[in-house]
KEKOL-511045 format. One record per residue (C-alpha): x, y, z; chain; residue number from 1. Coordinates in steps of 0.1 Angstrom, whole numbers, plus 5000, padded with zeros to 4 digits. Each point is the difference from the previous one (the first is absolute). Example, Ala and Ser with C-alpha at 12.3 -4.5 7.8 and 13.67 -1.06 7.14 Angstrom:
KOLVEX; 5123; 4955; 5078; A; 1
KOLVEX; 5014; 5034; 4993; A; 2
# end
This chain:
KOLVEX; 5000; 5000; 5000; A; 1
KOLVEX; 5014; 5034; 4990; A; 2
KOLVEX; 5003; 5028; 5025; A; 3
KOLVEX; 4975; 5021; 4981; A; 4
KOLVEX; 4974; 4972; 5000; A; 5
KOLVEX; 5005; 4992; 5037; A; 6
KOLVEX; 4996; 5037; 5008; A; 7
KOLVEX; 4967; 5001; 4980; A; 8
KOLVEX; 4986; 4970; 5018; A; 9
KOLVEX; 4979; 5010; 5030; A; 10
KOLVEX; 5014; 4988; 5033; A; 11
KOLVEX; 4969; 4982; 5010; A; 12
KOLVEX; 5003; 4979; 4968; A; 13
KOLVEX; 5036; 4992; 5009; A; 14
KOLVEX; 4990; 4990; 5036; A; 15
KOLVEX; 4970; 4979; 4988; A; 16
KOLVEX; 5022; 4983; 4974; A; 17
KOLVEX; 5028; 4994; 5026; A; 18
KOLVEX; 4976; 4984; 5025; A; 19
KOLVEX; 4984; 4979; 4973; A; 20
KOLVEX; 5034; 4989; 4987; A; 21
KOLVEX; 5011; 4990; 5036; A; 22
KOLVEX; 4967; 4981; 5006; A; 23
KOLVEX; 5002; 4981; 4967; A; 24
KOLVEX; 5037; 4992; 5006; A; 25
KOLVEX; 4993; 4988; 5035; A; 26
KOLVEX; 4969; 4980; 4989; A; 27
KOLVEX; 5018; 4982; 4972; A; 28
KOLVEX; 5030; 4993; 5023; A; 29
KOLVEX; 4976; 4985; 5025; A; 30
KOLVEX; 4982; 4979; 4974; A; 31
KOLVEX; 5033; 4987; 4986; A; 32
KOLVEX; 5014; 4991; 5035; A; 33
KOLVEX; 4967; 4985; 5011; A; 34
KOLVEX; 4998; 4979; 4969; A; 35
KOLVEX; 5035; 4987; 5005; A; 36
KOLVEX; 4992; 4992; 5036; A; 37
KOLVEX; 4968; 4982; 4989; A; 38
KOLVEX; 5019; 4979; 4975; A; 39
KOLVEX; 5026; 4990; 5026; A; 40
KOLVEX; 4974; 4994; 5026; A; 41
KOLVEX; 5014; 5023; 5027; A; 42
KOLVEX; 4980; 5008; 5020; A; 43
KOLVEX; 4975; 4972; 4997; A; 44
KOLVEX; 4971; 5007; 4976; A; 45
KOLVEX; 4964; 4994; 5008; A; 46
KOLVEX; 4995; 4986; 4965; A; 47
KOLVEX; 5033; 4985; 4988; A; 48
KOLVEX; 5009; 5009; 4964; A; 49
KOLVEX; 4999; 4965; 4987; A; 50
KOLVEX; 4963; 4997; 5012; A; 51
KOLVEX; 4989; 5034; 4985; A; 52
KOLVEX; 4992; 4987; 4964; A; 53
KOLVEX; 4972; 4978; 5014; A; 54
KOLVEX; 4982; 5031; 5012; A; 55
KOLVEX; 5005; 5023; 4970; A; 56
KOLVEX; 4968; 4991; 4982; A; 57
KOLVEX; 4978; 5004; 5029; A; 58
KOLVEX; 4975; 5030; 5003; A; 59
KOLVEX; 5011; 5023; 5028; A; 60
KOLVEX; 4975; 4988; 5026; A; 61
KOLVEX; 5011; 4964; 4995; A; 62
KOLVEX; 5037; 5011; 5000; A; 63
KOLVEX; 4995; 5018; 5033; A; 64
KOLVEX; 4982; 4970; 5015; A; 65
KOLVEX; 5025; 4974; 4988; A; 66
KOLVEX; 5031; 5019; 5010; A; 67
KOLVEX; 4986; 5018; 5030; A; 68
KOLVEX; 5013; 5032; 4984; A; 69
KOLVEX; 4994; 5032; 5019; A; 70
KOLVEX; 4976; 5025; 4988; A; 71
KOLVEX; 5000; 5038; 5005; A; 72
KOLVEX; 5029; 5012; 5021; A; 73
KOLVEX; 5004; 4969; 5020; A; 74
KOLVEX; 5031; 4991; 4980; A; 75
KOLVEX; 5020; 5025; 5020; A; 76
KOLVEX; 4999; 4976; 5030; A; 77
KOLVEX; 5015; 4973; 4976; A; 78
KOLVEX; 5031; 5018; 4988; A; 79
KOLVEX; 5022; 4974; 5017; A; 80
KOLVEX; 4990; 4976; 4971; A; 81
KOLVEX; 5019; 5004; 4968; A; 82
KOLVEX; 4969; 4999; 4978; A; 83
KOLVEX; 4985; 5029; 5018; A; 84
KOLVEX; 5031; 5023; 4997; A; 85
KOLVEX; 4992; 5008; 4964; A; 86
KOLVEX; 4968; 5017; 5011; A; 87
KOLVEX; 5022; 5026; 5017; A; 88
KOLVEX; 5015; 5010; 4967; A; 89
KOLVEX; 4966; 5000; 4983; A; 90
KOLVEX; 4986; 5022; 5028; A; 91
KOLVEX; 5029; 5024; 4996; A; 92
KOLVEX; 4995; 5002; 4963; A; 93
KOLVEX; 4962; 5006; 5005; A; 94
KOLVEX; 5007; 5027; 5025; A; 95
KOLVEX; 5026; 5018; 4979; A; 96
KOLVEX; 4976; 5025; 4986; A; 97
KOLVEX; 4985; 5009; 5033; A; 98
KOLVEX; 5034; 5004; 5017; A; 99
KOLVEX; 5012; 5022; 4971; A; 100
KOLVEX; 4969; 5022; 5003; A; 101
KOLVEX; 5006; 5003; 5038; A; 102
KOLVEX; 5035; 5011; 4993; A; 103
KOLVEX; 4989; 5031; 4980; A; 104
KOLVEX; 4972; 5011; 5024; A; 105
KOLVEX; 5023; 5023; 5021; A; 106
KOLVEX; 5012; 5016; 4968; A; 107
KOLVEX; 4965; 5008; 4989; A; 108
KOLVEX; 4991; 5013; 5034; A; 109
KOLVEX; 5030; 5022; 5003; A; 110
KOLVEX; 4993; 5016; 4967; A; 111
KOLVEX; 4963; 5004; 5007; A; 112
KOLVEX; 4990; 4978; 4971; A; 113
KOLVEX; 4968; 4988; 5017; A; 114
KOLVEX; 4984; 4985; 4969; A; 115
KOLVEX; 5030; 4977; 4995; A; 116
KOLVEX; 5002; 4993; 5037; A; 117
KOLVEX; 4963; 4990; 5001; A; 118
KOLVEX; 5004; 4978; 4968; A; 119
KOLVEX; 5031; 4982; 5015; A; 120
KOLVEX; 4982; 4995; 5034; A; 121
KOLVEX; 4969; 4986; 4983; A; 122
KOLVEX; 5022; 4977; 4979; A; 123
KOLVEX; 5017; 4987; 5031; A; 124
KOLVEX; 4967; 4997; 5018; A; 125
KOLVEX; 4984; 4980; 4971; A; 126
KOLVEX; 5030; 4977; 4999; A; 127
KOLVEX; 5000; 4994; 5037; A; 128
KOLVEX; 4963; 4992; 5001; A; 129
KOLVEX; 5005; 4976; 4971; A; 130
KOLVEX; 5029; 4983; 5017; A; 131
KOLVEX; 4980; 4997; 5033; A; 132
KOLVEX; 4971; 4982; 4982; A; 133
KOLVEX; 4977; 5022; 5021; A; 134
KOLVEX; 4972; 4996; 4975; A; 135
KOLVEX; 5009; 4964; 4990; A; 136
KOLVEX; 4976; 4972; 4996; A; 137
KOLVEX; 5009; 4983; 5034; A; 138
# end
């Protein structure tokens, strides 16, 4: 990136992009390491890799029943199993947009850009509600 282009890029875009890049990098690293751990079998998996193909064709409700897979956020209590660690990377990737929006909120507030501040806050709120499954079917 040239100096002129960097100077023309608004600082909130640079911050948003920086946080997004860090989240994506960390998420991909977690996914890679967790996959390797799962393949090696350390720590022990709830569903060993060699048994997983027998469950691939099942509808989700049957998969959950057959494997006793967690639903909702209950996977957090199972991070000591190698097959649950990958969900941490997925969650970080899913949260990257919200975390990036949170990072620019102070910049919008400091400059008095209340429309942008409101939009970013609403985006974070919608993503948080979606992640919480507050209005889910259960």
